[in-house]
mmJSON file of the N, C-alpha and C atoms, coordinates in Angstrom:
{"data_MODEL":{"atom_site":{
"group_PDB":["ATOM","ATOM","ATOM","ATOM","ATOM","ATOM","ATOM","ATOM","ATOM","ATOM","ATOM","ATOM","ATOM","ATOM","ATOM","ATOM","ATOM","ATOM","ATOM","ATOM","ATOM","ATOM","ATOM","ATOM","ATOM","ATOM","ATOM","ATOM","ATOM","ATOM","ATOM","ATOM","ATOM","ATOM","ATOM","ATOM","ATOM","ATOM","ATOM","ATOM","ATOM","ATOM","ATOM","ATOM","ATOM","ATOM","ATOM","ATOM","ATOM","ATOM","ATOM","ATOM","ATOM","ATOM","ATOM","ATOM","ATOM","ATOM","ATOM","ATOM","ATOM","ATOM","ATOM","ATOM","ATOM","ATOM","ATOM","ATOM","ATOM","ATOM","ATOM","ATOM","ATOM","ATOM","ATOM","ATOM","ATOM","ATOM","ATOM","ATOM","ATOM","ATOM","ATOM","ATOM","ATOM","ATOM","ATOM","ATOM","ATOM","ATOM","ATOM","ATOM","ATOM","ATOM","ATOM","ATOM","ATOM","ATOM","ATOM","ATOM","ATOM","ATOM","ATOM","ATOM","ATOM","ATOM","ATOM","ATOM","ATOM","ATOM","ATOM","ATOM","ATOM","ATOM","ATOM","ATOM","ATOM","ATOM","ATOM","ATOM","ATOM","ATOM","ATOM","ATOM","ATOM","ATOM","ATOM","ATOM","ATOM","ATOM","ATOM","ATOM","ATOM","ATOM","ATOM","ATOM","ATOM","ATOM","ATOM","ATOM","ATOM","ATOM","ATOM","ATOM","ATOM","ATOM","ATOM","ATOM","ATOM","ATOM","ATOM","ATOM","ATOM","ATOM","ATOM","ATOM","ATOM","ATOM","ATOM","ATOM","ATOM","ATOM","ATOM","ATOM","ATOM","ATOM","ATOM","ATOM"],
"id":[1,2,3,4,5,6,7,8,9,10,11,12,13,14,15,16,17,18,19,20,21,22,23,24,25,26,27,28,29,30,31,32,33,34,35,36,37,38,39,40,41,42,43,44,45,46,47,48,49,50,51,52,53,54,55,56,57,58,59,60,61,62,63,64,65,66,67,68,69,70,71,72,73,74,75,76,77,78,79,80,81,82,83,84,85,86,87,88,89,90,91,92,93,94,95,96,97,98,99,100,101,102,103,104,105,106,107,108,109,110,111,112,113,114,115,116,117,118,119,120,121,122,123,124,125,126,127,128,129,130,131,132,133,134,135,136,137,138,139,140,141,142,143,144,145,146,147,148,149,150,151,152,153,154,155,156,157,158,159,160,161,162,163,164,165,166,167,168],
"type_symbol":["N","C","C","N","C","C","N","C","C","N","C","C","N","C","C","N","C","C","N","C","C","N","C","C","N","C","C","N","C","C","N","C","C","N","C","C","N","C","C","N","C","C","N","C","C","N","C","C","N","C","C","N","C","C","N","C","C","N","C","C","N","C","C","N","C","C","N","C","C","N","C","C","N","C","C","N","C","C","N","C","C","N","C","C","N","C","C","N","C","C","N","C","C","N","C","C","N","C","C","N","C","C","N","C","C","N","C","C","N","C","C","N","C","C","N","C","C","N","C","C","N","C","C","N","C","C","N","C","C","N","C","C","N","C","C","N","C","C","N","C","C","N","C","C","N","C","C","N","C","C","N","C","C","N","C","C","N","C","C","N","C","C","N","C","C","N","C","C"],
"label_atom_id":["N","CA","C","N","CA","C","N","CA","C","N","CA","C","N","CA","C","N","CA","C","N","CA","C","N","CA","C","N","CA","C","N","CA","C","N","CA","C","N","CA","C","N","CA","C","N","CA","C","N","CA","C","N","CA","C","N","CA","C","N","CA","C","N","CA","C","N","CA","C","N","CA","C","N","CA","C","N","CA","C","N","CA","C","N","CA","C","N","CA","C","N","CA","C","N","CA","C","N","CA","C","N","CA","C","N","CA","C","N","CA","C","N","CA","C","N","CA","C","N","CA","C","N","CA","C","N","CA","C","N","CA","C","N","CA","C","N","CA","C","N","CA","C","N","CA","C","N","CA","C","N","CA","C","N","CA","C","N","CA","C","N","CA","C","N","CA","C","N","CA","C","N","CA","C","N","CA","C","N","CA","C","N","CA","C","N","CA","C","N","CA","C","N","CA","C"],
"label_alt_id":[null,null,null,null,null,null,null,null,null,null,null,null,null,null,null,null,null,null,null,null,null,null,null,null,null,null,null,null,null,null,null,null,null,null,null,null,null,null,null,null,null,null,null,null,null,null,null,null,null,null,null,null,null,null,null,null,null,null,null,null,null,null,null,null,null,null,null,null,null,null,null,null,null,null,null,null,null,null,null,null,null,null,null,null,null,null,null,null,null,null,null,null,null,null,null,null,null,null,null,null,null,null,null,null,null,null,null,null,null,null,null,null,null,null,null,null,null,null,null,null,null,null,null,null,null,null,null,null,null,null,null,null,null,null,null,null,null,null,null,null,null,null,null,null,null,null,null,null,null,null,null,null,null,null,null,null,null,null,null,null,null,null,null,null,null,null,null,null],
"label_comp_id":["MET","MET","MET","THR","THR","THR","VAL","VAL","VAL","LYS","LYS","LYS","LEU","LEU","LEU","VAL","VAL","VAL","LYS","LYS","LYS","SER","SER","SER","LEU","LEU","LEU","ILE","ILE","ILE","GLY","GLY","GLY","VAL","VAL","VAL","LYS","LYS","LYS","LYS","LYS","LYS","ASP","ASP","ASP","GLN","GLN","GLN","ILE","ILE","ILE","ALA","ALA","ALA","THR","THR","THR","ALA","ALA","ALA","HIS","HIS","HIS","ALA","ALA","ALA","LEU","LEU","LEU","GLY","GLY","GLY","LEU","LEU","LEU","LYS","LYS","LYS","LYS","LYS","LYS","VAL","VAL","VAL","GLY","GLY","GLY","ASP","ASP","ASP","VAL","VAL","VAL","THR","THR","THR","THR","THR","THR","GLN","GLN","GLN","PRO","PRO","PRO","ASP","ASP","ASP","ASN","ASN","ASN","ALA","ALA","ALA","SER","SER","SER","THR","THR","THR","LYS","LYS","LYS","GLY","GLY","GLY","LYS","LYS","LYS","VAL","VAL","VAL","ALA","ALA","ALA","LYS","LYS","LYS","ILE","ILE","ILE","ILE","ILE","ILE","HIS","HIS","HIS","LEU","LEU","LEU","VAL","VAL","VAL","GLU","GLU","GLU","VAL","VAL","VAL","SER","SER","SER","GLU","GLU","GLU","ALA","ALA","ALA"],
"label_asym_id":["A","A","A","A","A","A","A","A","A","A","A","A","A","A","A","A","A","A","A","A","A","A","A","A","A","A","A","A","A","A","A","A","A","A","A","A","A","A","A","A","A","A","A","A","A","A","A","A","A","A","A","A","A","A","A","A","A","A","A","A","A","A","A","A","A","A","A","A","A","A","A","A","A","A","A","A","A","A","A","A","A","A","A","A","A","A","A","A","A","A","A","A","A","A","A","A","A","A","A","A","A","A","A","A","A","A","A","A","A","A","A","A","A","A","A","A","A","A","A","A","A","A","A","A","A","A","A","A","A","A","A","A","A","A","A","A","A","A","A","A","A","A","A","A","A","A","A","A","A","A","A","A","A","A","A","A","A","A","A","A","A","A","A","A","A","A","A","A"],
"label_entity_id":["1","1","1","1","1","1","1","1","1","1","1","1","1","1","1","1","1","1","1","1","1","1","1","1","1","1","1","1","1","1","1","1","1","1","1","1","1","1","1","1","1","1","1","1","1","1","1","1","1","1","1","1","1","1","1","1","1","1","1","1","1","1","1","1","1","1","1","1","1","1","1","1","1","1","1","1","1","1","1","1","1","1","1","1","1","1","1","1","1","1","1","1","1","1","1","1","1","1","1","1","1","1","1","1","1","1","1","1","1","1","1","1","1","1","1","1","1","1","1","1","1","1","1","1","1","1","1","1","1","1","1","1","1","1","1","1","1","1","1","1","1","1","1","1","1","1","1","1","1","1","1","1","1","1","1","1","1","1","1","1","1","1","1","1","1","1","1","1"],
"label_seq_id":[1,1,1,2,2,2,3,3,3,4,4,4,5,5,5,6,6,6,7,7,7,8,8,8,9,9,9,10,10,10,11,11,11,12,12,12,13,13,13,14,14,14,15,15,15,16,16,16,17,17,17,18,18,18,19,19,19,20,20,20,21,21,21,22,22,22,23,23,23,24,24,24,25,25,25,26,26,26,27,27,27,28,28,28,29,29,29,30,30,30,31,31,31,32,32,32,33,33,33,34,34,34,35,35,35,36,36,36,37,37,37,38,38,38,39,39,39,40,40,40,41,41,41,42,42,42,43,43,43,44,44,44,45,45,45,46,46,46,47,47,47,48,48,48,49,49,49,50,50,50,51,51,51,52,52,52,53,53,53,54,54,54,55,55,55,56,56,56],
"pdbx_PDB_ins_code":[null,null,null,null,null,null,null,null,null,null,null,null,null,null,null,null,null,null,null,null,null,null,null,null,null,null,null,null,null,null,null,null,null,null,null,null,null,null,null,null,null,null,null,null,null,null,null,null,null,null,null,null,null,null,null,null,null,null,null,null,null,null,null,null,null,null,null,null,null,null,null,null,null,null,null,null,null,null,null,null,null,null,null,null,null,null,null,null,null,null,null,null,null,null,null,null,null,null,null,null,null,null,null,null,null,null,null,null,null,null,null,null,null,null,null,null,null,null,null,null,null,null,null,null,null,null,null,null,null,null,null,null,null,null,null,null,null,null,null,null,null,null,null,null,null,null,null,null,null,null,null,null,null,null,null,null,null,null,null,null,null,null,null,null,null,null,null,null],
"Cartn_x":[0.773,-0.213,0.681,0.68,1.678,0.831,1.671,0.395,0.568,0.987,0.984,0.03,1.279,0.345,-0.158,-1.316,-1.689,-2.205,-2.564,-2.643,-1.399,-1.751,-0.822,-1.6,-0.469,-1.125,-1.364,-1.495,-1.439,-3.134,-3.188,-4.65,-5.199,-4.696,-5.325,-4.723,-6.127,-5.769,-4.634,-3.884,-3.208,-2.734,-3.383,-4.063,-3.959,-3.944,-4.216,-2.781,-1.948,-0.313,0.204,0.538,0.456,0.549,-0.571,-0.89,-0.086,-0.179,0.142,2.089,2.437,4.508,4.742,3.263,3.728,3.348,2.837,3.153,4.269,5.033,6.273,5.716,4.53,4.502,4.473,5.382,5.936,5.184,5.411,5.227,4.495,4.161,3.292,4.276,3.533,4.128,4.891,5.147,6.193,5.183,5.513,5.219,6.071,5.211,5.601,5.154,5.313,5.313,4.804,3.626,3.048,2.37,2.478,1.947,0.785,0.296,-1.18,-1.764,-2.308,-2.917,-3.564,-4.56,-5.286,-5.683,-3.897,-3.175,-2.934,-2.628,-2.402,-3.459,-4.73,-5.588,-6.716,-6.624,-7.318,-6.721,-5.239,-4.332,-4.685,-4.682,-5.1,-6.658,-7.382,-9.049,-9.377,-8.217,-7.791,-7.567,-6.886,-6.49,-6.819,-7.98,-7.998,-8.322,-8.655,-8.751,-7.43,-6.057,-4.881,-4.41,-4.523,-3.519,-4.273,-3.672,-3.569,-2.863,-3.988,-3.888,-4.067,-2.788,-2.828,-2.12,-3.777,-2.93,-2.262,-0.663,0.347,1.283],
"Cartn_y":[-0.865,-0.019,1.463,2.207,3.115,4.772,5.132,6.613,7.67,8.745,9.725,10.885,12.326,13.325,14.297,14.691,15.518,16.972,17.0,18.17,18.822,19.85,19.952,19.713,19.111,19.286,20.794,21.795,23.554,23.196,23.678,23.677,22.136,21.232,19.839,19.335,18.591,18.422,17.569,17.592,17.102,15.269,15.222,13.757,12.868,13.945,13.781,14.273,15.212,15.207,14.307,13.732,12.59,11.223,11.294,10.319,9.903,10.954,11.217,11.174,11.716,11.835,9.851,9.518,8.13,6.698,7.343,6.506,7.207,7.963,8.499,9.704,10.285,11.448,13.52,14.045,15.246,16.12,15.853,17.194,17.029,17.948,17.705,16.918,15.982,15.135,14.0,13.72,12.373,11.836,10.881,9.207,7.898,7.35,6.066,4.595,3.625,2.06,1.885,1.47,0.73,-0.657,-1.965,-3.14,-2.815,-3.662,-3.334,-4.492,-3.941,-4.975,-3.657,-4.094,-3.442,-2.354,-2.332,-1.305,-0.028,-0.443,0.495,1.56,0.62,1.248,1.625,1.427,2.272,4.174,4.111,4.864,6.068,5.235,5.963,6.667,5.43,6.492,7.424,7.271,8.901,9.963,9.575,10.878,10.701,10.353,9.764,10.852,12.157,13.471,14.295,14.037,14.59,13.589,12.114,11.374,10.752,10.26,9.398,8.01,6.979,5.947,4.825,4.075,2.922,1.844,1.01,-0.532,-1.053,-1.182,-1.42,-2.194],
"Cartn_z":[0.138,0.159,-0.094,-0.895,-1.28,-0.741,0.301,0.851,0.821,-0.23,-0.749,0.094,1.296,1.508,0.332,0.573,-0.942,-0.14,1.514,1.727,2.761,2.797,4.166,5.367,6.536,7.878,8.836,8.128,9.179,8.837,9.99,10.767,10.736,10.799,11.166,12.657,13.586,14.88,15.028,15.818,16.423,16.744,16.706,16.644,15.195,14.304,13.21,12.197,12.982,12.681,13.136,14.487,14.849,13.809,13.789,12.588,11.389,10.611,9.848,9.811,10.75,11.145,11.202,12.036,12.124,10.725,9.671,8.33,7.972,8.279,7.439,7.235,6.764,6.037,6.851,6.513,7.049,6.45,4.911,3.854,3.208,2.147,0.936,0.061,-0.35,-1.72,-1.554,-0.076,0.264,0.625,-0.282,-0.563,0.215,1.353,2.007,1.676,1.743,1.281,2.584,3.174,4.601,3.899,5.028,4.839,4.56,4.054,3.926,4.977,6.43,7.215,7.974,8.78,9.894,10.468,10.931,11.541,10.285,9.605,8.771,7.696,7.829,7.131,8.314,9.758,10.473,10.481,10.346,10.313,9.264,8.583,6.582,7.373,7.468,7.943,8.638,9.34,10.155,9.499,8.483,7.728,6.09,6.255,4.259,3.62,4.489,3.362,3.225,3.773,3.287,2.254,2.093,1.708,0.72,-0.53,-1.752,-1.42,-1.89,-1.06,-2.473,-2.734,-4.383,-3.592,-4.199,-3.843,-4.845,-4.482,-5.708,-4.498],
"occupancy":[1.0,1.0,1.0,1.0,1.0,1.0,1.0,1.0,1.0,1.0,1.0,1.0,1.0,1.0,1.0,1.0,1.0,1.0,1.0,1.0,1.0,1.0,1.0,1.0,1.0,1.0,1.0,1.0,1.0,1.0,1.0,1.0,1.0,1.0,1.0,1.0,1.0,1.0,1.0,1.0,1.0,1.0,1.0,1.0,1.0,1.0,1.0,1.0,1.0,1.0,1.0,1.0,1.0,1.0,1.0,1.0,1.0,1.0,1.0,1.0,1.0,1.0,1.0,1.0,1.0,1.0,1.0,1.0,1.0,1.0,1.0,1.0,1.0,1.0,1.0,1.0,1.0,1.0,1.0,1.0,1.0,1.0,1.0,1.0,1.0,1.0,1.0,1.0,1.0,1.0,1.0,1.0,1.0,1.0,1.0,1.0,1.0,1.0,1.0,1.0,1.0,1.0,1.0,1.0,1.0,1.0,1.0,1.0,1.0,1.0,1.0,1.0,1.0,1.0,1.0,1.0,1.0,1.0,1.0,1.0,1.0,1.0,1.0,1.0,1.0,1.0,1.0,1.0,1.0,1.0,1.0,1.0,1.0,1.0,1.0,1.0,1.0,1.0,1.0,1.0,1.0,1.0,1.0,1.0,1.0,1.0,1.0,1.0,1.0,1.0,1.0,1.0,1.0,1.0,1.0,1.0,1.0,1.0,1.0,1.0,1.0,1.0,1.0,1.0,1.0,1.0,1.0,1.0],
"B_iso_or_equiv":[0.0,0.0,0.0,0.0,0.0,0.0,0.0,0.0,0.0,0.0,0.0,0.0,0.0,0.0,0.0,0.0,0.0,0.0,0.0,0.0,0.0,0.0,0.0,0.0,0.0,0.0,0.0,0.0,0.0,0.0,0.0,0.0,0.0,0.0,0.0,0.0,0.0,0.0,0.0,0.0,0.0,0.0,0.0,0.0,0.0,0.0,0.0,0.0,0.0,0.0,0.0,0.0,0.0,0.0,0.0,0.0,0.0,0.0,0.0,0.0,0.0,0.0,0.0,0.0,0.0,0.0,0.0,0.0,0.0,0.0,0.0,0.0,0.0,0.0,0.0,0.0,0.0,0.0,0.0,0.0,0.0,0.0,0.0,0.0,0.0,0.0,0.0,0.0,0.0,0.0,0.0,0.0,0.0,0.0,0.0,0.0,0.0,0.0,0.0,0.0,0.0,0.0,0.0,0.0,0.0,0.0,0.0,0.0,0.0,0.0,0.0,0.0,0.0,0.0,0.0,0.0,0.0,0.0,0.0,0.0,0.0,0.0,0.0,0.0,0.0,0.0,0.0,0.0,0.0,0.0,0.0,0.0,0.0,0.0,0.0,0.0,0.0,0.0,0.0,0.0,0.0,0.0,0.0,0.0,0.0,0.0,0.0,0.0,0.0,0.0,0.0,0.0,0.0,0.0,0.0,0.0,0.0,0.0,0.0,0.0,0.0,0.0,0.0,0.0,0.0,0.0,0.0,0.0],
"pdbx_formal_charge":[null,null,null,null,null,null,null,null,null,null,null,null,null,null,null,null,null,null,null,null,null,null,null,null,null,null,null,null,null,null,null,null,null,null,null,null,null,null,null,null,null,null,null,null,null,null,null,null,null,null,null,null,null,null,null,null,null,null,null,null,null,null,null,null,null,null,null,null,null,null,null,null,null,null,null,null,null,null,null,null,null,null,null,null,null,null,null,null,null,null,null,null,null,null,null,null,null,null,null,null,null,null,null,null,null,null,null,null,null,null,null,null,null,null,null,null,null,null,null,null,null,null,null,null,null,null,null,null,null,null,null,null,null,null,null,null,null,null,null,null,null,null,null,null,null,null,null,null,null,null,null,null,null,null,null,null,null,null,null,null,null,null,null,null,null,null,null,null],
"auth_seq_id":[1,1,1,2,2,2,3,3,3,4,4,4,5,5,5,6,6,6,7,7,7,8,8,8,9,9,9,10,10,10,11,11,11,12,12,12,13,13,13,14,14,14,15,15,15,16,16,16,17,17,17,18,18,18,19,19,19,20,20,20,21,21,21,22,22,22,23,23,23,24,24,24,25,25,25,26,26,26,27,27,27,28,28,28,29,29,29,30,30,30,31,31,31,32,32,32,33,33,33,34,34,34,35,35,35,36,36,36,37,37,37,38,38,38,39,39,39,40,40,40,41,41,41,42,42,42,43,43,43,44,44,44,45,45,45,46,46,46,47,47,47,48,48,48,49,49,49,50,50,50,51,51,51,52,52,52,53,53,53,54,54,54,55,55,55,56,56,56],
"auth_comp_id":["MET","MET","MET","THR","THR","THR","VAL","VAL","VAL","LYS","LYS","LYS","LEU","LEU","LEU","VAL","VAL","VAL","LYS","LYS","LYS","SER","SER","SER","LEU","LEU","LEU","ILE","ILE","ILE","GLY","GLY","GLY","VAL","VAL","VAL","LYS","LYS","LYS","LYS","LYS","LYS","ASP","ASP","ASP","GLN","GLN","GLN","ILE","ILE","ILE","ALA","ALA","ALA","THR","THR","THR","ALA","ALA","ALA","HIS","HIS","HIS","ALA","ALA","ALA","LEU","LEU","LEU","GLY","GLY","GLY","LEU","LEU","LEU","LYS","LYS","LYS","LYS","LYS","LYS","VAL","VAL","VAL","GLY","GLY","GLY","ASP","ASP","ASP","VAL","VAL","VAL","THR","THR","THR","THR","THR","THR","GLN","GLN","GLN","PRO","PRO","PRO","ASP","ASP","ASP","ASN","ASN","ASN","ALA","ALA","ALA","SER","SER","SER","THR","THR","THR","LYS","LYS","LYS","GLY","GLY","GLY","LYS","LYS","LYS","VAL","VAL","VAL","ALA","ALA","ALA","LYS","LYS","LYS","ILE","ILE","ILE","ILE","ILE","ILE","HIS","HIS","HIS","LEU","LEU","LEU","VAL","VAL","VAL","GLU","GLU","GLU","VAL","VAL","VAL","SER","SER","SER","GLU","GLU","GLU","ALA","ALA","ALA"],
"auth_asym_id":["A","A","A","A","A","A","A","A","A","A","A","A","A","A","A","A","A","A","A","A","A","A","A","A","A","A","A","A","A","A","A","A","A","A","A","A","A","A","A","A","A","A","A","A","A","A","A","A","A","A","A","A","A","A","A","A","A","A","A","A","A","A","A","A","A","A","A","A","A","A","A","A","A","A","A","A","A","A","A","A","A","A","A","A","A","A","A","A","A","A","A","A","A","A","A","A","A","A","A","A","A","A","A","A","A","A","A","A","A","A","A","A","A","A","A","A","A","A","A","A","A","A","A","A","A","A","A","A","A","A","A","A","A","A","A","A","A","A","A","A","A","A","A","A","A","A","A","A","A","A","A","A","A","A","A","A","A","A","A","A","A","A","A","A","A","A","A","A"],
"auth_atom_id":["N","CA","C","N","CA","C","N","CA","C","N","CA","C","N","CA","C","N","CA","C","N","CA","C","N","CA","C","N","CA","C","N","CA","C","N","CA","C","N","CA","C","N","CA","C","N","CA","C","N","CA","C","N","CA","C","N","CA","C","N","CA","C","N","CA","C","N","CA","C","N","CA","C","N","CA","C","N","CA","C","N","CA","C","N","CA","C","N","CA","C","N","CA","C","N","CA","C","N","CA","C","N","CA","C","N","CA","C","N","CA","C","N","CA","C","N","CA","C","N","CA","C","N","CA","C","N","CA","C","N","CA","C","N","CA","C","N","CA","C","N","CA","C","N","CA","C","N","CA","C","N","CA","C","N","CA","C","N","CA","C","N","CA","C","N","CA","C","N","CA","C","N","CA","C","N","CA","C","N","CA","C","N","CA","C","N","CA","C","N","CA","C","N","CA","C"],
"pdbx_PDB_model_num":[1,1,1,1,1,1,1,1,1,1,1,1,1,1,1,1,1,1,1,1,1,1,1,1,1,1,1,1,1,1,1,1,1,1,1,1,1,1,1,1,1,1,1,1,1,1,1,1,1,1,1,1,1,1,1,1,1,1,1,1,1,1,1,1,1,1,1,1,1,1,1,1,1,1,1,1,1,1,1,1,1,1,1,1,1,1,1,1,1,1,1,1,1,1,1,1,1,1,1,1,1,1,1,1,1,1,1,1,1,1,1,1,1,1,1,1,1,1,1,1,1,1,1,1,1,1,1,1,1,1,1,1,1,1,1,1,1,1,1,1,1,1,1,1,1,1,1,1,1,1,1,1,1,1,1,1,1,1,1,1,1,1,1,1,1,1,1,1]
}}}
């Protein structure tokens, strides 16, 4: 699963910023590959409005 941060973290709740950082996303355009498991899907669901996800 590839996750890309497409919107800024400015003005977002602190817990959502922490979730993005836990996924390795710090600034717009950052891309990271994550394992396709329930834990990762839960993190992505929390910040789905900020990221693009591709199942690759």
